[in-house]
N, C-alpha and C positions, 0 to 999 in steps of 0.2 A: 489471277493477278501475280505479277512477278515479285518474289520476295527479295528483300534487301539482304545482301551477303553479310552485313555487319553482325546481326544477331546470331545466326547459325555459326559464324566463324568464332565469335567470342565463346559461345557455348562449347564448341568443339575444343578450343584451347583449354578452357577450364577443366574439361573432362580428361583430355589425353595428355596435356603437357604440364599444367600448373594446378595441382590438387588443392593448394591453399593460396589465398591471395597474399601478395607480398609487394614490396616497394617498386619492383621493376615490372609490374604487370603490364602497364600500357605499352612500354617499350617492347616487351616480349610479343604482345599482340600484334603490333605493327610489323615487327621483324618476321614473324611467322606468316602473317597475312601476305606479305610481299613474296616470301619463299613459296607458299602454297599456290598463290595466283600464277607465279611464273611456271610452276610445274603442272598447273591445271588440275591439282589433286584436292582442292578444297571441297569438302562435301557440303551439300545444302542441309537445311534444317530437317527436312523429311528423312534424309539419309542418316543423319546423326541419330534421330529418334528411333528409326528402324533398327539401327545398329545397337542402340541401347536396349531395346526390347528383345532383340535376338540374344544379346549377352545375358540378360536376365533369364530368358527362357532356358538357355543352355545351362547356365549356372545353377538354376533351381532344380532342373531335371538331374544334373550330375549329383547334386547334394542329396536329393531324395533317393536316388539309386544307391548312393554310398551307404546311407543309414539303413536302408531297407534290407541289406544283405545280412546273413547270419554274422553276428559279432559286429554289425555296423555301429551299434551303440556300445555293447559290452566290451568289444575289443578296442575301443578308442577311449583312452583315459580322459581326453578333453571333453567328451560328451557323455561318458558312461553315467547312467542314472544311479544316483546314490540312494542310500536308505533315507527314509523320512527322518527329519531331525528328532522327532519324538521317540524314535526307535533306536537311536544311536547308543544310548546308555544300555538298553536291553541287549543289543547286539554285542557290545563289549563284555557284558556280564556272561552271556552265553559262550562267547569265545574263551573266556577264562575258565569256564566250567567244562570245556572240551566239546562244545556243541557248535563249532564253527561251520560244520556242514549245513546245518539248518539255516544259518545266516547266509551262507554262500548260495544255497539253492533259491532262497527268497530274492536275493539281489539279482541273480541270473534271470529269474522268471520275469521280473519287472522289465529288464532290458529286452528280453525276447518279445514281450508284449509290445513294446515301443517299435521294435523292428518290424513286427507284423502289421502294425497300424500305419506306419509311415507312408506307404505308397499313396494314400488318400490325399496327401498334401500336394501332389503334383498338379492335379487339375485345378485346385484352388489357387496355386501360385500362377499358373498359366492364365487363369481368368483375371487375376489382378494385373498382370502384365498387359493384357489386351485392353484393359480399361484405362491404362495410363494416358493422361492428358499432356498437352504441351507444357502446361504449368508444372505438372508432376516432373516432367523431364527436365525442365529448367532447374527445379529444386535439386534433383539428383546430380545434374551436371555441375552445379555450383558447390556440391558437398564434398565429403571426404571419400576415401577409397572404399568405404562401406555404405555410401549414401543410398545405393539401390536396395541393399538389405534393410536399411532403416525404413525405406519406403514400403517394402513388403511387410515389415512388422506392423507399421501403422495401418496398412490396408487389409491385412489378412489375419492378424493375431486372434481376434475374437472369433472370426469364422473358423479358423483352424482349431481353436480350442473347442468350440461347440461341436465341430465334426469329429475331433479326436477323442473327446471324452467317451462317447458311447462305443466307439471303435476300440478304444483302450480297454474299456470294461469287458467287451466281448473277447478281445485278444487275451486278456488276463485270465478269463475263464478257460480258454482253450489251452493256454500254456501252463496253467496251474498256479498262478500267482496267489490266489486266495487260499488254495490248499497249502502252499509253502508258508504263507503268512500264518495260517492257523497252526501248523506244526511248530513253527518257531515260537509263537506266543504260548502254546500249550507247554512247551519246554520251559519257557520263562516263568509261567505261572506256577509250575511244579516246584520251582526253587523257592517260592514264597518270598523272594527278595525284590520282586518288581510288581508294580500294579498295572493293570490293563490300561492301554492307551487307545483313545479314539482317533484313528487315522483314516483320512479320506484318501485311499490308495488311488482311486480313479483320477482325482485331481492332481495328486503328486506325480504320477507317471505321465499324464497328459502334459502337464506344465513343464516338466523336465525334458520330455521328448521334444517339445517345441523349442525350448532353449537350445538344445543340442542341434536341432535342425537349422535354426537360424545361424548358429555358429558356423555350420558347414556351408551354408549359402554365402556367408560373408567371406569365407576362405576361397570359394569359387569366384566370387566377384573380384577379389584382390588378384587372383591368378589371371583373369581375363584382362584386367587393367594393366598388369605389369609384365606378364609373360607372353611373348609372341607365340610360343608353342600352344598356348591355350586358346588362341584365336583360330578356331577350326573351320570358319567359313570365310568366303571372300568379303562379305559385308563387314564382319568383325575386323578383318585385316585392313580394310579401307578406313574404317572409322577410327581404329586405334593405332594406325600405322606410325604416327609421329610421336608416340608416347616415349 
């Protein structure tokens, strides 16, 4: 059955030209429809959705690759995993007592664990992209410049957390998070100025790792929407050409 051009065209305009609705929307739609029809470059709905899926796939792979490198988390102040809130006072006290190294070692080990576990997110993201429906696409196309990231959060957050937590636990053992934490807390207890705190390190690192990962995905999404150089395939160039 032949599709009407009206729906794909409006979706295309919402994605690539007008991120937020405003007073002149209908006039803009008419103007661009006339221009695109004259040029023969108006993509159909299937093309728009394919382009959106490709943008998401490329953006998530780039984000996962970025955080999976050494210092992918630790070297990026925007996503570096911080100390658990319950340990902040302990860390400050140890720093004042000349034991900053124990604090630094613990902080670094948490970020190294996140970097080691991050590659697992790639297949989960790609799976969510493949499952995207036409209704999902419409929601994304009508949204903001991070609407695709919001979609992935809704679709994959619990899956990612469930997959990340055991991986984080394993990675923390490999890079010595537990040992670093124990050394830091032994020093703290020796001062007799702090009381032991019950901290779920697996949850803390997994949760913060996901927050950082979604931040990086949103940055990749913005680049693809706004920067022609980030559109690395012919399909992306076609779908986002009039942005």
